[in-house]
C-alpha positions, -999 to 999 in steps of 0.1 A, spaced: -39 -147 50 -50 -142 86 -50 -178 92 -15 -187 79 21 -175 81 32 -196 51 52 -179 23 27 -194 -2 0 -172 13 20 -140 17 43 -141 -13 23 -139 -44 37 -134 -80 71 -130 -65 59 -100 -43 55 -98 -5 20 -87 6 6 -69 36 -29 -71 48 -43 -35 53 -73 -27 74 -90 5 70 -124 21 80 -146 32 52 -147 70 50 -184 67 39 -197 35 54 -177 34 86 -173 -3 80 -140 -23 83 -123 -31 49 -94 -54 44 -72 -56 14 -40 -75 5 -15 -53 -12 19 -61 -27 46 -38 -13 81 -27 -21 107 -20 6 125 14 4 161 20 14 150 25 51 131 -7 51 96 9 51 69 -8 31 56 12 1 24 4 -17 12 17 -51 -23 29 -56 -24 16 -92 -57 0 -94 -41 -16 -125 -42 19 -143 -80 24 -137 -91 61 -141 -100 64 -103 -80 58 -72 -87 25 -53 -110 26 -24 -83 16 1 -63 46 -9 -92 71 -5 -99 55 29 -65 57 42 -61 93 32 -91 102 53 -73 109 85 -106 112 104 -116 78 95 -81 63 97 -58 83 120 -35 52 120 -37 19 101 -37 -16 113 -16 -41 92 -6 -76 92 26 -88 76 30 -126 75 15 -130 110 30 -100 125 3 -73 134 14 -37 137 1 -1 135 14 24 109 12 59 99 4 64 60 28 89 43 16 99 8 47 107 -12 53 138 -33 79 159 -49 114 145 -52 107 118 -28 79 106 -50 101 108 -82 130 89 -67 108 61 -52 87 58 -84 119 53 -104 133 27 -80 99 8 -80 96 9 -117 131 -4 -121 122 -33 -99 86 -38 -110 82 -24 -146 46 -33 -148 38 -2 -127 51 20 -154 27 3 -178 -2 9 -154 7 46 -154 4 47 -192 -33 35 -188 -45 66 -168 -42 103 -166 -40 103 -128 -6 101 -111 -4 67 -94 0 75 -56 28 61 -35 21 54 1 50 47 27 36 26 56 57 37 85 54 12 114 46 30 146 41 3 172 34 -35 174 -2 -45 178 
């Protein structure tokens, strides 16, 4: 992904992806993960910590919620690097965003049926270009 700006690399299974770089909260090492995202009404990218319905949160989610290890996030979206703030959604904002995502991507509702944990939604708010 880092070597190409081609749609064939950045759009998988009909979904645009972003490359997220975090620092491991325990290891202190850099980690990179490609995540599909959904765009909210304001144009912000929203990612789902689904882990395909696994019982635990994905490591990338745990890392980005550790503000000491990751006070801000570095992302790449089809060749465009930027810094962002992670906003974990809750309350009405979560409910409304979850309903919209599931209407667009019903497989997320299926993932939710596989686990007792609530699948986290994270808005990635761009703060500056990199």
